[in-house]
C-alpha positions in Angstrom: 0.0 0.0 0.0 1.3 3.4 -0.9 0.7 6.5 1.2 0.0 9.3 -1.4 0.4 13.0 -0.8 -1.9 14.9 -3.0 -1.0 18.4 -2.0 2.2 20.4 -1.8 1.4 21.2 1.9 1.6 17.5 2.9 4.9 17.1 1.1 6.2 20.2 2.8 5.1 19.0 6.2 6.8 15.7 5.7 10.0 17.4 4.6 9.8 19.7 7.7 9.4 16.7 10.0 12.4 14.9 8.4 14.6 18.1 8.3 14.8 20.7 5.6 18.1 21.5 3.7 20.7 23.5 5.5 19.8 27.1 4.5 16.1 26.6 5.4 17.0 24.7 8.5 19.3 27.4 9.7 16.5 30.0 9.2 14.1 27.9 11.2 16.6 27.4 14.0 16.9 31.1 14.3 13.1 31.5 14.4 13.0 28.9 17.1 15.3 31.0 19.2 12.9 34.0 18.8 10.0 31.7 19.6 11.6 30.6 22.8 12.1 34.3 23.7 8.4 35.0 23.0 7.5 32.2 25.4 9.7 33.6 28.1 8.2 37.1 27.7 4.7 35.6 27.9 5.5 33.8 31.1 7.0 37.0 32.6 4.0 39.0 31.6 1.7 36.7 33.5 4.0 36.6 36.5 4.1 40.4 36.6 0.4 40.7 36.3 0.5 42.4 32.8 -1.8 39.5 31.7 -4.3 38.2 34.2 -5.3 34.6 35.0 -8.9 34.4 36.0 -10.6 31.8 38.2 -14.2 30.6 37.9 -16.3 29.1 40.7 -16.0 25.5 39.4 -13.3 22.9 38.8 -11.3 23.3 35.6 -9.4 20.4 34.0 -7.1 21.1 31.0 -6.1 18.4 28.5 -3.2 19.2 26.2 0.2 18.3 25.0 3.7 19.7 24.3 3.9 18.9 20.6 1.8 19.8 17.6 -0.8 17.2 16.7 -1.3 13.5 17.1 -1.3 12.7 20.8 -5.0 11.9 21.4 -6.1 15.0 23.4 -9.7 15.1 22.0 -10.4 11.3 22.5 -9.2 11.7 26.1 -11.5 14.7 26.6 -14.4 12.5 25.3 -13.4 9.7 27.7 -13.1 12.0 30.7 -16.5 13.6 29.9 -18.1 10.1 29.9 -16.4 9.0 33.1 -17.1 12.2 35.0 -20.8 12.4 34.0 -21.2 8.7 34.9 -20.0 9.7 38.4 -22.6 12.4 38.7 -20.5 15.4 37.6 -22.0 18.2 35.5 -19.5 18.7 32.7 -19.1 21.3 30.0 -16.4 21.1 27.3 -14.6 24.2 26.2 -12.7 24.1 22.9 -10.8 26.7 21.0 -12.4 25.4 17.8 -9.4 25.2 15.6 -9.9 26.5 12.0 -13.5 27.8 12.6 -14.9 31.0 11.3 -15.3 33.8 13.8 -12.6 32.3 16.1 -12.9 35.1 18.6 -16.6 34.6 19.3 -18.1 32.4 22.0 -20.5 29.9 20.4 -22.6 27.0 21.6 -21.8 23.9 19.5 -24.1 21.6 21.4 -26.5 22.0 24.4 -26.0 18.3 25.2 -29.1 17.3 23.2 -28.5 18.6 19.6 -25.8 19.8 17.4 -26.2 23.5 16.7 -23.2 24.5 14.5 -21.5 23.1 11.4 -17.8 22.1 11.3 -17.0 25.3 9.5 -18.6 27.3 12.3 -17.3 25.2 15.2 -14.3 23.3 14.1 -14.2 19.6 13.3 -13.2 18.3 16.8 -16.0 20.1 18.7 -18.5 18.8 16.2 -17.1 15.2 16.5 -17.4 15.5 20.3 -21.0 16.8 20.0 -21.9 13.8 17.8 -20.4 11.3 20.2 -21.5 12.7 23.5 -25.0 13.2 24.8 -25.8 15.3 27.9 -22.5 17.3 27.7 -22.7 20.9 26.4 -19.8 22.0 24.2 -18.8 25.6 23.8 -16.1 27.1 21.5 -14.1 30.3 22.1 -10.5 31.4 21.9 -10.7 33.0 25.3 -11.4 30.1 27.7 -12.2 32.3 30.6 -14.9 34.2 28.6 -16.2 30.9 27.2 -16.4 29.4 30.7 -18.0 32.5 32.2 -20.6 32.3 29.4 -21.4 28.6 30.1 -21.6 28.8 33.9 -25.1 30.5 34.2 -26.5 28.5 31.3 -25.5 25.0 32.3 -24.3 25.1 35.9 -21.2 22.9 35.4 -19.1 21.7 38.3 -16.3 20.7 35.9 -15.1 22.5 32.8 -13.0 20.3 30.5 -10.6 22.3 28.2 -9.7 20.5 25.0 -6.2 21.6 24.0 -5.9 23.8 27.1 -2.4 23.2 28.5 -0.9 26.3 26.8 -3.7 28.7 27.7 -3.1 30.9 30.7 -6.2 33.0 30.9 -8.3 30.6 32.9 -6.9 29.1 36.1 -6.9 25.3 36.1 -7.1 22.8 38.9 -5.8 19.8 37.0 -3.5 19.8 34.0 -3.3 16.6 32.0 -0.6 16.2 29.3 -0.7 13.6 26.6 2.7 12.4 25.3 3.8 9.9 22.7 6.2 7.7 24.7 8.2 6.9 21.6 9.1 10.6 21.0 7.8 12.7 24.0 9.4 15.9 22.7 8.5 15.4 19.1 11.2 16.1 16.6 13.9 18.7 16.2 13.1 21.0 19.1 10.9 24.0 19.4 8.6 25.5 16.7 9.0 26.4 14.0 12.1 24.2 13.4 10.6 21.3 15.4 7.3 20.2 16.8 7.5 21.3 20.4 5.1 24.0 21.5 6.9 24.5 24.8 10.3 23.3 26.2 10.2 19.9 28.0 10.5 21.7 31.4 6.9 22.9 30.9 5.9 19.3 31.8 6.5 20.3 35.4 3.2 22.2 35.4 1.3 18.9 34.7 -0.4 17.0 37.5 -1.2 13.9 35.4 0.3 12.3 32.3 -1.2 10.1 29.6 1.3 8.2 27.4 0.7 6.4 24.1 3.0 4.0 22.2 6.1 2.1 23.2 6.4 -0.4 26.0 3.6 -0.2 28.6 4.5 0.5 32.2 7.9 1.9 31.2 7.8 5.7 31.5 10.7 7.2 29.5 13.5 8.5 31.8 13.4 11.9 30.2 9.7 12.2 31.0 10.1 11.1 34.6 12.9 13.6 35.1 10.6 16.5 34.1 7.5 15.3 36.0 8.8 13.0 38.7 5.6 12.9 40.8 2.9 12.9 38.2 0.8 9.7 38.0 0.8 8.1 34.5 -1.9 6.2 32.6 -1.5 4.5 29.3 -3.9 5.2 26.4 -4.7 3.4 23.2 -7.3 3.9 20.6 -9.2 0.8 19.7 -11.4 0.3 16.6 -15.1 0.2 17.6 -17.3 0.1 14.5 -17.9 1.4 11.0 -20.1 4.5 10.5 -22.0 5.6 7.4 -21.8 9.4 7.9 -24.8 10.0 5.5 -27.3 7.8 7.3 -25.7 7.4 10.8 -25.9 3.6 10.4 -23.3 1.7 12.3 -21.8 -1.5 11.0 -19.3 -4.1 12.1 -15.6 -4.0 11.6 -15.8 -7.2 9.6 -17.5 -5.3 6.8 -14.2 -3.6 6.0 -12.7 -6.9 4.9 -15.6 -7.5 2.5 -14.9 -4.6 0.2 -11.8 -3.3 -1.6 -11.1 0.1 -0.1 -9.5 3.4 -0.8 -8.6 5.1 2.5 -7.9 8.8 3.1 -7.2 10.9 6.1 -6.5 14.5 7.0 -5.0 14.0 10.4 -1.6 14.8 12.0 -0.3 11.2 11.5 -2.1 9.5 8.6 0.4 6.6 8.9 -1.3 5.7 12.3 -4.6 5.3 10.5 -2.8 2.9 8.1 -1.4 1.0 11.1 -4.9 0.8 12.7 -6.3 -0.7 9.5 -3.4 -3.2 9.3 -4.2 -4.3 12.8 -7.7 -5.1 11.6 -6.3 -7.2 8.7 -7.5 -4.5 6.3 -5.2 -3.4 3.4 -6.6 -0.5 1.4 -5.7 -0.3 -2.3 -4.3 3.1 -1.5 -4.1 5.6 1.4 -4.4 9.3 0.4 -2.9 11.8 2.9 -4.3 15.3 3.4 -3.1 18.0 5.8 -4.5 17.9 9.3 -7.9 19.6 9.6 -8.1 19.7 5.8 -11.4 21.5 4.6 -12.6 18.9 2.1 -14.3 20.2 -1.1 -16.5 18.6 -3.7 -13.5 18.5 -6.0 -11.5 16.5 -3.4 -14.2 13.9 -3.3 -14.5 13.7 -7.0 -10.7 13.1 -7.2 -10.9 10.5 -4.5 -13.7 8.7 -6.2 -11.8 8.7 -9.5 -8.7 7.3 -7.7 -10.9 4.6 -6.1 -12.2 3.5 -9.4 -8.7 3.5 -10.9 -7.4 1.1 -8.2 -10.6 -1.1 -8.2 -11.9 0.1 -4.8 -15.6 -0.1 -4.0 -15.7 1.9 -0.8 -14.0 5.1 0.4 -12.9 4.9 4.1 -11.8 7.7 6.3 -11.6 8.6 10.0 -14.6 9.8 12.0 -12.9 13.1 12.5 -12.5 13.6 8.7 -16.0 12.5 8.1 -17.5 15.6 9.8 -15.8 17.8 7.2 -17.0 16.0 4.1 -19.3 17.7 1.6 -22.3 16.2 -0.1 -23.2 14.5 -2.4 -21.1 11.4 -2.8 -21.3 8.8 -5.6 -19.3 5.9 -4.1 -20.2 4.4 -0.7 -18.2 6.2 2.0 -17.6 5.0 5.6 -15.7 6.2 8.7 -13.8 4.1 11.2 -15.0 4.8 14.7 -12.5 4.3 17.5 -12.7 4.5 21.3 -10.1 5.4 23.8 -8.9 2.8 26.4 -7.1 4.2 29.4 -5.1 1.8 31.5 -4.7 2.8 35.2 -4.3 -0.6 36.8 -3.6 0.6 40.3 -6.1 3.5 40.2 -3.4 6.1 41.2 -4.2 8.2 38.1 -7.9 8.5 38.8 -7.4 9.1 42.5 -5.1 12.0 41.7 -7.8 13.4 39.4 -10.5 13.1 42.0 -8.2 14.8 44.5 -7.8 17.7 42.1 -11.6 17.9 41.7 -12.3 17.9 45.5 -14.0 21.0 46.9 -11.7 23.9 47.7 
């Protein structure tokens, strides 16, 4: 199976991840020094009170990471929302709503009963959460304090869950959870824009809880343990759950994927992981087409995908559930999305006890 890159942006991202030629790499290294300086100025501005951190009268849990893309923040937010509501907590999810129109506005994506915004208005991840969760309102807004203050009188939450909230400083948090890939916890090649780190590894000291994916279970990398020596660790994996028809909402079995030749495509941070998931199911697509993360699909994209599918003898198109929320209508070939669920391993319960301690009344 080939992994195709239909756009210049995908090819550029892969070249960046692997290391650009010397002149460009040197320019990016210089920009990374400036970026580090900007981070230091921001920390100093908050410490000096130039920027203010606000506190709301409810518990706030931030889920985030240190690198750009691909560590499972949003699936963990979904899992936490289910677990907390099952234990009687009233939860509201706050998301930045990456890539949405009107990013500065506070908007209600779901009131817990119905989806109120499109992916273009809300961002793909908030819409995906809204479709998978019932009874959990979802609000988007760049300013998390303003979004939380807007949600409080309307829904009366006792826990606000921040999706991708580790770097925000405007809203005080009670628990910070950081997701890391144990195989490469600091990503590649250092700080942005030369590498994929959003903050230096020392920022991990702010975290109360860690969630690791990949590599050997129960072995926390030494470099992670040095930065967060006392933080309890849980291990996460995403397990295929079912096959969704996005047009009808019908849910089918995983076995159906082996009954039809497929063309797969994905616009996620690590499309090769989608390929690995399919391989684990014994499914080998005729091709896997890679798009940039959060790619806004157009009718022309689907037409090209259908033409490619016919050219390789595929009967179905298959994508991720996150991609499916961004697909336009209509479609000629049958199209399905692979649904996955998060599994969190906390065998001794230390991770969950630490979370509960952070959510205890002040």
